[in-house]
LONUVO-164329 format. One record per residue: residue number from 1; x, y, z of N, C-alpha, C in turn. Coordinates in Angstrom, 3 decimals. Each point is the difference from the previous one (the first is absolute). Layout:
<nodes>
<node><i>NUM</i><n_x>X</n_x><n_y>Y</n_y><n_z>Z</n_z><ca_x>X</ca_x><ca_y>Y</ca_y><ca_z>Z</ca_z><c_x>X</c_x><c_y>Y</c_y><c_z>Z</c_z></node>
...
</nodes>
This chain:
<nodes>
<node><i>1</i><n_x>0.892</n_x><n_y>-1.138</n_y><n_z>0.117</n_z><ca_x>-0.745</ca_x><ca_y>1.073</ca_y><ca_z>-0.305</ca_z><c_x>0.768</c_x><c_y>1.316</c_y><c_z>0.244</c_z></node>
<node><i>2</i><n_x>-0.340</n_x><n_y>0.885</n_y><n_z>-0.904</n_z><ca_x>0.635</ca_x><ca_y>1.393</ca_y><ca_z>0.022</ca_z><c_x>-0.738</c_x><c_y>1.128</c_y><c_z>0.631</c_z></node>
<node><i>3</i><n_x>0.851</n_x><n_y>0.693</n_y><n_z>0.699</n_z><ca_x>-0.625</ca_x><ca_y>1.352</ca_y><ca_z>0.862</ca_z><c_x>1.089</c_x><c_y>1.107</c_y><c_z>-0.315</c_z></node>
<node><i>4</i><n_x>-0.541</n_x><n_y>1.154</n_y><n_z>0.106</n_z><ca_x>0.515</ca_x><ca_y>1.266</ca_y><ca_z>-0.149</ca_z><c_x>-0.041</c_x><c_y>0.527</c_y><c_z>1.272</c_z></node>
<node><i>5</i><n_x>0.938</n_x><n_y>0.448</n_y><n_z>0.484</n_z><ca_x>0.156</ca_x><ca_y>1.061</ca_y><ca_z>1.274</ca_z><c_x>0.285</c_x><c_y>1.520</c_y><c_z>-0.567</c_z></node>
<node><i>6</i><n_x>-0.628</n_x><n_y>0.957</n_y><n_z>0.515</n_z><ca_x>0.024</ca_x><ca_y>1.416</ca_y><ca_z>-0.427</ca_z><c_x>0.214</c_x><c_y>0.452</c_y><c_z>1.384</c_z></node>
<node><i>7</i><n_x>1.324</n_x><n_y>0.753</n_y><n_z>-0.041</n_z><ca_x>0.338</ca_x><ca_y>0.861</ca_y><ca_z>1.146</ca_z><c_x>0.099</c_x><c_y>1.302</c_y><c_z>-0.431</c_z></node>
<node><i>8</i><n_x>-0.626</n_x><n_y>0.878</n_y><n_z>0.865</n_z><ca_x>0.079</ca_x><ca_y>1.215</ca_y><ca_z>-0.255</ca_z><c_x>0.090</c_x><c_y>0.781</c_y><c_z>1.239</c_z></node>
<node><i>9</i><n_x>0.844</n_x><n_y>1.201</n_y><n_z>0.125</n_z><ca_x>-0.048</ca_x><ca_y>0.796</ca_y><ca_z>1.057</ca_z><c_x>-1.376</c_x><c_y>0.593</c_y><c_z>0.609</c_z></node>
<node><i>10</i><n_x>-0.089</n_x><n_y>-0.002</n_y><n_z>1.311</n_z><ca_x>-1.267</ca_x><ca_y>0.625</ca_y><ca_z>0.573</ca_z><c_x>-0.228</c_x><c_y>1.317</c_y><c_z>-0.441</c_z></node>
<node><i>11</i><n_x>-1.228</n_x><n_y>0.405</n_y><n_z>-0.032</n_z><ca_x>-0.175</ca_x><ca_y>1.322</ca_y><ca_z>-0.457</ca_z><c_x>0.744</c_x><c_y>1.122</c_y><c_z>0.878</c_z></node>
<node><i>12</i><n_x>0.327</n_x><n_y>-0.141</n_y><n_z>1.410</n_z><ca_x>0.248</ca_x><ca_y>0.922</ca_y><ca_z>0.871</ca_z><c_x>1.555</c_x><c_y>0.151</c_y><c_z>-0.058</c_z></node>
<node><i>13</i><n_x>0.627</n_x><n_y>-1.028</n_y><n_z>-0.849</n_z><ca_x>1.450</ca_x><ca_y>0.030</ca_y><ca_z>-0.251</ca_z><c_x>0.441</c_x><c_y>0.797</c_y><c_z>-1.142</c_z></node>
<node><i>14</i><n_x>0.777</n_x><n_y>0.744</n_y><n_z>0.253</n_z><ca_x>0.925</ca_x><ca_y>0.576</ca_y><ca_z>-1.251</ca_z><c_x>0.503</c_x><c_y>-0.776</c_y><c_z>-0.840</c_z></node>
<node><i>15</i><n_x>-0.197</n_x><n_y>-0.117</n_y><n_z>-1.490</n_z><ca_x>0.606</ca_x><ca_y>-0.824</ca_y><ca_z>-0.944</ca_z><c_x>0.974</c_x><c_y>0.968</c_y><c_z>-0.778</c_z></node>
<node><i>16</i><n_x>1.297</n_x><n_y>0.167</n_y><n_z>0.336</n_z><ca_x>0.760</ca_x><ca_y>0.739</ca_y><ca_z>-0.700</ca_z><c_x>0.160</c_x><c_y>-0.521</c_y><c_z>-1.476</c_z></node>
<node><i>17</i><n_x>-0.048</n_x><n_y>-1.252</n_y><n_z>-0.338</n_z><ca_x>0.255</ca_x><ca_y>-0.422</ca_y><ca_z>-1.444</ca_z><c_x>-1.292</c_x><c_y>0.453</c_y><c_z>-0.637</c_z></node>
<node><i>18</i><n_x>-1.110</n_x><n_y>-0.341</n_y><n_z>0.371</n_z><ca_x>-1.397</ca_x><ca_y>0.614</ca_y><ca_z>-0.428</ca_z><c_x>0.263</c_x><c_y>1.419</c_y><c_z>-0.125</c_z></node>
<node><i>19</i><n_x>0.495</n_x><n_y>0.717</n_y><n_z>0.750</n_z><ca_x>-0.187</ca_x><ca_y>1.547</ca_y><ca_z>-0.327</ca_z><c_x>1.190</c_x><c_y>0.562</c_y><c_z>-0.936</c_z></node>
<node><i>20</i><n_x>1.055</n_x><n_y>-0.708</n_y><n_z>-0.070</n_z><ca_x>1.016</ca_x><ca_y>0.119</ca_y><ca_z>-0.954</ca_z><c_x>-0.720</c_x><c_y>-0.358</c_y><c_z>-1.323</c_z></node>
<node><i>21</i><n_x>-0.395</n_x><n_y>-0.849</n_y><n_z>-0.387</n_z><ca_x>-0.868</ca_x><ca_y>-0.487</ca_y><ca_z>-1.108</ca_z><c_x>-1.089</c_x><c_y>0.772</c_y><c_z>-0.563</c_z></node>
<node><i>22</i><n_x>-0.657</n_x><n_y>0.564</n_y><n_z>1.113</n_z><ca_x>-1.121</ca_x><ca_y>1.120</ca_y><ca_z>-0.108</ca_z><c_x>0.494</c_x><c_y>1.255</c_y><c_z>-0.727</c_z></node>
<node><i>23</i><n_x>1.082</n_x><n_y>0.386</n_y><n_z>0.630</n_z><ca_x>0.512</ca_x><ca_y>1.014</ca_y><ca_z>-0.602</ca_z><c_x>0.662</c_x><c_y>-0.043</c_y><c_z>-1.276</c_z></node>
<node><i>24</i><n_x>0.666</n_x><n_y>-1.016</n_y><n_z>-0.311</n_z><ca_x>0.450</ca_x><ca_y>-0.088</ca_y><ca_z>-1.312</ca_z><c_x>-1.091</c_x><c_y>-0.123</c_y><c_z>-1.180</c_z></node>
<node><i>25</i><n_x>-1.096</n_x><n_y>-0.735</n_y><n_z>0.323</n_z><ca_x>-1.084</ca_x><ca_y>0.071</ca_y><ca_z>-0.766</ca_z><c_x>-0.509</c_x><c_y>1.297</c_y><c_z>-0.322</c_z></node>
<node><i>26</i><n_x>0.057</n_x><n_y>0.820</n_y><n_z>0.942</n_z><ca_x>-0.520</ca_x><ca_y>1.271</ca_y><ca_z>-0.144</ca_z><c_x>0.753</c_x><c_y>0.900</c_y><c_z>-0.968</c_z></node>
<node><i>27</i><n_x>1.259</n_x><n_y>-0.143</n_y><n_z>0.259</n_z><ca_x>1.179</ca_x><ca_y>0.555</ca_y><ca_z>-0.786</ca_z><c_x>-0.348</c_x><c_y>-0.268</c_y><c_z>-1.508</c_z></node>
<node><i>28</i><n_x>-0.159</n_x><n_y>-1.407</n_y><n_z>-0.199</n_z><ca_x>-0.359</ca_x><ca_y>-0.808</ca_y><ca_z>-1.364</ca_z><c_x>-1.407</c_x><c_y>0.622</c_y><c_z>-0.575</c_z></node>
<node><i>29</i><n_x>-0.547</n_x><n_y>1.017</n_y><n_z>0.363</n_z><ca_x>-1.370</ca_x><ca_y>0.593</ca_y><ca_z>-0.143</ca_z><c_x>-1.049</c_x><c_y>-1.012</c_y><c_z>0.260</c_z></node>
<node><i>30</i><n_x>-0.025</n_x><n_y>-0.910</n_y><n_z>0.887</n_z><ca_x>-0.929</ca_x><ca_y>-0.946</ca_y><ca_z>0.193</ca_z><c_x>-0.805</c_x><c_y>0.785</c_y><c_z>1.234</c_z></node>
<node><i>31</i><n_x>-0.460</n_x><n_y>1.247</n_y><n_z>-0.091</n_z><ca_x>-0.243</ca_x><ca_y>0.834</ca_y><ca_z>1.022</ca_z><c_x>-1.494</c_x><c_y>-0.483</c_y><c_z>0.750</c_z></node>
<node><i>32</i><n_x>-0.516</n_x><n_y>-0.861</n_y><n_z>-0.518</n_z><ca_x>-1.282</ca_x><ca_y>-0.569</ca_y><ca_z>0.637</ca_z><c_x>0.374</c_x><c_y>-1.024</c_y><c_z>1.203</c_z></node>
<node><i>33</i><n_x>1.125</n_x><n_y>-0.447</n_y><n_z>0.134</n_z><ca_x>0.234</ca_x><ca_y>-0.943</ca_y><ca_z>0.887</ca_z><c_x>-0.026</c_x><c_y>0.678</c_y><c_z>1.581</c_z></node>
<node><i>34</i><n_x>-0.822</n_x><n_y>-0.503</n_y><n_z>0.745</n_z><ca_x>-0.409</ca_x><ca_y>0.480</ca_y><ca_z>1.265</ca_z><c_x>0.883</c_x><c_y>-0.721</c_y><c_z>1.347</c_z></node>
<node><i>35</i><n_x>0.358</n_x><n_y>-1.138</n_y><n_z>-0.218</n_z><ca_x>0.722</ca_x><ca_y>-0.674</ca_y><ca_z>1.115</ca_z><c_x>0.567</c_x><c_y>-1.407</c_y><c_z>-0.812</c_z></node>
<node><i>36</i><n_x>1.228</n_x><n_y>-0.110</n_y><n_z>0.695</n_z><ca_x>0.670</ca_x><ca_y>-1.480</ca_y><ca_z>-0.445</ca_z><c_x>0.427</c_x><c_y>-0.611</c_y><c_z>0.991</c_z></node>
<node><i>37</i><n_x>-0.396</n_x><n_y>-1.342</n_y><n_z>0.338</n_z><ca_x>0.482</ca_x><ca_y>-0.709</ca_y><ca_z>1.122</ca_z><c_x>0.754</c_x><c_y>-1.402</c_y><c_z>-0.786</c_z></node>
<node><i>38</i><n_x>1.129</n_x><n_y>-0.056</n_y><n_z>0.461</n_z><ca_x>0.840</ca_x><ca_y>-1.306</ca_y><ca_z>-0.334</ca_z><c_x>-0.050</c_x><c_y>-1.240</c_y><c_z>0.940</c_z></node>
<node><i>39</i><n_x>-0.197</n_x><n_y>-1.121</n_y><n_z>-0.708</n_z><ca_x>-0.091</ca_x><ca_y>-1.172</ca_y><ca_z>1.006</ca_z><c_x>0.722</c_x><c_y>-1.079</c_y><c_z>-0.676</c_z></node>
<node><i>40</i><n_x>-0.446</n_x><n_y>-1.120</n_y><n_z>0.475</n_z><ca_x>0.960</ca_x><ca_y>-1.308</ca_y><ca_z>-0.600</ca_z><c_x>-1.068</c_x><c_y>-1.066</c_y><c_z>-0.222</c_z></node>
<node><i>41</i><n_x>0.065</n_x><n_y>-0.831</n_y><n_z>-0.875</n_z><ca_x>-0.845</ca_x><ca_y>-1.198</ca_y><ca_z>-0.486</ca_z><c_x>0.898</c_x><c_y>-1.124</c_y><c_z>0.061</c_z></node>
<node><i>42</i><n_x>-0.470</n_x><n_y>-1.199</n_y><n_z>0.677</n_z><ca_x>0.654</ca_x><ca_y>-1.092</ca_y><ca_z>0.242</ca_z><c_x>-0.886</c_x><c_y>-1.132</c_y><c_z>-0.502</c_z></node>
<node><i>43</i><n_x>0.241</n_x><n_y>-0.665</n_y><n_z>-1.016</n_z><ca_x>-0.714</ca_x><ca_y>-1.197</ca_y><ca_z>-0.309</ca_z><c_x>0.589</c_x><c_y>-1.400</c_y><c_z>0.704</c_z></node>
<node><i>44</i><n_x>-0.879</n_x><n_y>-0.815</n_y><n_z>0.644</n_z><ca_x>0.370</ca_x><ca_y>-1.206</ca_y><ca_z>0.715</ca_z><c_x>-0.828</c_x><c_y>-1.220</c_y><c_z>-0.593</c_z></node>
<node><i>45</i><n_x>0.723</n_x><n_y>-1.021</n_y><n_z>-0.337</n_z><ca_x>-0.686</ca_x><ca_y>-1.171</ca_y><ca_z>-0.173</ca_z><c_x>-0.037</c_x><c_y>-1.086</c_y><c_z>1.113</c_z></node>
<node><i>46</i><n_x>-0.892</n_x><n_y>-0.395</n_y><n_z>0.607</n_z><ca_x>0.025</ca_x><ca_y>-1.116</ca_y><ca_z>0.967</ca_z><c_x>-0.778</c_x><c_y>-1.333</c_y><c_z>-0.370</c_z></node>
<node><i>47</i><n_x>0.576</n_x><n_y>-1.011</n_y><n_z>0.485</n_z><ca_x>-0.537</ca_x><ca_y>-1.399</ca_y><ca_z>-0.224</ca_z><c_x>-1.064</c_x><c_y>-0.259</c_y><c_z>0.829</c_z></node>
<node><i>48</i><n_x>-1.001</n_x><n_y>-0.609</n_y><n_z>-0.536</n_z><ca_x>-1.305</ca_x><ca_y>-0.420</ca_y><ca_z>0.699</ca_z><c_x>-0.955</c_x><c_y>0.278</c_y><c_z>-0.626</c_z></node>
<node><i>49</i><n_x>-1.324</n_x><n_y>-0.597</n_y><n_z>0.465</n_z><ca_x>-1.430</ca_x><ca_y>0.195</ca_y><ca_z>-0.834</ca_z><c_x>-0.997</c_x><c_y>0.721</c_y><c_z>1.003</c_z></node>
<node><i>50</i><n_x>0.481</n_x><n_y>0.469</n_y><n_z>1.102</n_z><ca_x>-0.957</ca_x><ca_y>0.556</ca_y><ca_z>0.812</ca_z><c_x>0.055</c_x><c_y>1.510</c_y><c_z>-0.017</c_z></node>
<node><i>51</i><n_x>-0.830</n_x><n_y>0.739</n_y><n_z>-0.868</n_z><ca_x>0.359</ca_x><ca_y>1.365</ca_y><ca_z>-0.253</ca_z><c_x>-0.053</c_x><c_y>0.885</c_y><c_z>1.416</c_z></node>
<node><i>52</i><n_x>-0.920</n_x><n_y>-0.408</n_y><n_z>0.805</n_z><ca_x>-0.241</ca_x><ca_y>0.830</ca_y><ca_z>1.184</ca_z><c_x>1.505</c_x><c_y>-0.145</c_y><c_z>0.868</c_z></node>
<node><i>53</i><n_x>0.350</n_x><n_y>-1.219</n_y><n_z>-0.140</n_z><ca_x>1.328</ca_x><ca_y>-0.282</ca_y><ca_z>1.055</ca_z><c_x>1.037</c_x><c_y>0.598</c_y><c_z>-0.644</c_z></node>
<node><i>54</i><n_x>0.216</n_x><n_y>-0.048</n_y><n_z>-1.180</n_z><ca_x>1.103</ca_x><ca_y>0.638</ca_y><ca_z>-0.880</ca_z><c_x>-0.157</c_x><c_y>1.492</c_y><c_z>0.066</c_z></node>
<node><i>55</i><n_x>-1.008</n_x><n_y>0.692</n_y><n_z>-0.062</n_z><ca_x>-0.030</ca_x><ca_y>1.379</ca_y><ca_z>0.074</ca_z><c_x>0.303</c_x><c_y>0.418</c_y><c_z>1.596</c_z></node>
<node><i>56</i><n_x>-0.440</n_x><n_y>-0.976</n_y><n_z>1.105</n_z><ca_x>0.406</ca_x><ca_y>0.521</ca_y><ca_z>1.255</ca_z><c_x>1.358</c_x><c_y>0.177</c_y><c_z>0.123</c_z></node>
<node><i>57</i><n_x>0.798</n_x><n_y>-1.341</n_y><n_z>-0.550</n_z><ca_x>1.615</ca_x><ca_y>-0.258</ca_y><ca_z>-0.051</ca_z><c_x>0.622</c_x><c_y>1.423</c_y><c_z>-0.436</c_z></node>
<node><i>58</i><n_x>-0.630</n_x><n_y>0.308</n_y><n_z>-1.318</n_z><ca_x>0.590</ca_x><ca_y>1.107</ca_y><ca_z>-0.630</ca_z><c_x>-0.095</c_x><c_y>1.299</c_y><c_z>0.754</c_z></node>
<node><i>59</i><n_x>-1.134</n_x><n_y>0.379</n_y><n_z>0.791</n_z><ca_x>-0.344</ca_x><ca_y>1.025</ca_y><ca_z>0.692</ca_z><c_x>1.084</c_x><c_y>-0.228</c_y><c_z>1.186</c_z></node>
<node><i>60</i><n_x>0.302</n_x><n_y>-0.942</n_y><n_z>0.439</n_z><ca_x>0.951</ca_x><ca_y>-0.228</ca_y><ca_z>1.241</ca_z><c_x>1.473</c_x><c_y>0.434</c_y><c_z>-0.354</c_z></node>
<node><i>61</i><n_x>0.293</n_x><n_y>-0.424</n_y><n_z>-1.378</n_z><ca_x>1.289</ca_x><ca_y>0.466</ca_y><ca_z>-0.529</ca_z><c_x>0.125</c_x><c_y>1.734</c_y><c_z>-0.287</c_z></node>
<node><i>62</i><n_x>-1.063</n_x><n_y>0.429</n_y><n_z>-0.426</n_z><ca_x>-0.040</ca_x><ca_y>1.293</ca_y><ca_z>-0.201</ca_z><c_x>0.330</c_x><c_y>0.741</c_y><c_z>1.606</c_z></node>
<node><i>63</i><n_x>-0.897</n_x><n_y>-0.407</n_y><n_z>0.876</n_z><ca_x>0.138</ca_x><ca_y>0.577</ca_y><ca_z>1.350</ca_z><c_x>1.480</c_x><c_y>-0.023</c_y><c_z>0.754</c_z></node>
<node><i>64</i><n_x>0.474</n_x><n_y>-1.162</n_y><n_z>-0.252</n_z><ca_x>1.362</ca_x><ca_y>-0.308</ca_y><ca_z>0.649</ca_z><c_x>1.037</c_x><c_y>0.436</c_y><c_z>-0.591</c_z></node>
<node><i>65</i><n_x>-0.086</n_x><n_y>0.248</n_y><n_z>-1.668</n_z><ca_x>1.271</ca_x><ca_y>0.169</ca_y><ca_z>-0.589</ca_z><c_x>-0.166</c_x><c_y>0.866</c_y><c_z>-1.011</c_z></node>
<node><i>66</i><n_x>-1.088</n_x><n_y>0.265</n_y><n_z>-0.835</n_z><ca_x>-0.117</ca_x><ca_y>0.685</ca_y><ca_z>-1.312</ca_z><c_x>-0.255</c_x><c_y>1.341</c_y><c_z>0.579</c_z></node>
<node><i>67</i><n_x>-0.621</n_x><n_y>0.293</n_y><n_z>0.976</n_z><ca_x>-0.751</ca_x><ca_y>1.441</ca_y><ca_z>0.294</ca_z><c_x>0.688</c_x><c_y>0.327</c_y><c_z>1.309</c_z></node>
<node><i>68</i><n_x>0.206</n_x><n_y>1.261</n_y><n_z>0.202</n_z><ca_x>0.584</ca_x><ca_y>0.622</ca_y><ca_z>1.281</ca_z><c_x>-1.514</c_x><c_y>0.686</c_y><c_z>0.477</c_z></node>
<node><i>69</i><n_x>-0.540</n_x><n_y>-0.663</n_y><n_z>0.849</n_z><ca_x>-1.550</ca_x><ca_y>0.431</ca_y><ca_z>0.263</ca_z><c_x>0.231</c_x><c_y>1.372</c_y><c_z>0.830</c_z></node>
<node><i>70</i><n_x>1.034</n_x><n_y>0.517</n_y><n_z>0.314</n_z><ca_x>0.130</ca_x><ca_y>1.339</ca_y><ca_z>0.623</ca_z><c_x>-0.172</c_x><c_y>1.258</c_y><c_z>-1.054</c_z></node>
<node><i>71</i><n_x>0.302</n_x><n_y>-0.236</n_y><n_z>-1.061</n_z><ca_x>-0.193</ca_x><ca_y>0.809</ca_y><ca_z>-1.184</ca_z><c_x>-0.472</c_x><c_y>-0.396</c_y><c_z>-1.116</c_z></node>
<node><i>72</i><n_x>-0.390</n_x><n_y>-1.380</n_y><n_z>-0.173</n_z><ca_x>-0.699</ca_x><ca_y>-0.417</ca_y><ca_z>-1.203</ca_z><c_x>-1.090</c_x><c_y>-0.752</c_y><c_z>0.147</c_z></node>
<node><i>73</i><n_x>-0.808</n_x><n_y>-0.249</n_y><n_z>-0.972</n_z><ca_x>-1.283</ca_x><ca_y>-0.751</ca_y><ca_z>-0.129</ca_z><c_x>0.454</c_x><c_y>-0.938</c_y><c_z>-1.053</c_z></node>
<node><i>74</i><n_x>-0.866</n_x><n_y>-1.012</n_y><n_z>-0.071</n_z><ca_x>0.025</ca_x><ca_y>-1.085</ca_y><ca_z>-1.003</ca_z><c_x>-1.495</c_x><c_y>-0.452</c_y><c_z>-0.398</c_z></node>
<node><i>75</i><n_x>-0.116</n_x><n_y>-0.716</n_y><n_z>-1.106</n_z><ca_x>-1.122</ca_x><ca_y>-0.562</ca_y><ca_z>-0.479</ca_z><c_x>0.375</c_x><c_y>-1.248</c_y><c_z>-0.678</c_z></node>
<node><i>76</i><n_x>-0.658</n_x><n_y>-1.192</n_y><n_z>0.258</n_z><ca_x>0.302</ca_x><ca_y>-1.121</ca_y><ca_z>-0.709</ca_z><c_x>-1.195</c_x><c_y>-0.402</c_y><c_z>-0.949</c_z></node>
<node><i>77</i><n_x>0.326</n_x><n_y>-0.316</n_y><n_z>-1.319</n_z><ca_x>-0.933</ca_x><ca_y>-0.441</ca_y><ca_z>-1.025</ca_z><c_x>0.595</c_x><c_y>-1.405</c_y><c_z>-0.543</c_z></node>
<node><i>78</i><n_x>-1.047</n_x><n_y>-0.819</n_y><n_z>-0.383</n_z><ca_x>0.123</ca_x><ca_y>-1.410</ca_y><ca_z>-0.582</ca_z><c_x>0.324</c_x><c_y>0.496</c_y><c_z>-1.564</c_z></node>
<node><i>79</i><n_x>0.834</n_x><n_y>-0.454</n_y><n_z>-0.701</n_z><ca_x>-0.064</ca_x><ca_y>0.094</ca_y><ca_z>-1.483</ca_z><c_x>-0.419</c_x><c_y>-0.831</c_y><c_z>-0.625</c_z></node>
</nodes>
């Protein structure tokens, strides 16, 4: 089973990389850009046939390793 973990900075956390990209886009005449946030996407394939159990395992992976819960949030989806 394949899953995607999307990790993004929490809204209240400054995203310097997103700010830099936003400024660059505006300088390139993309003036309608309001806000840019940069995150990461991790694709994970796990063995097993129980979708709920596999989803729970991937969520545990995200909580323990892939996401810094102090400054980031994550979402897991099955592909």
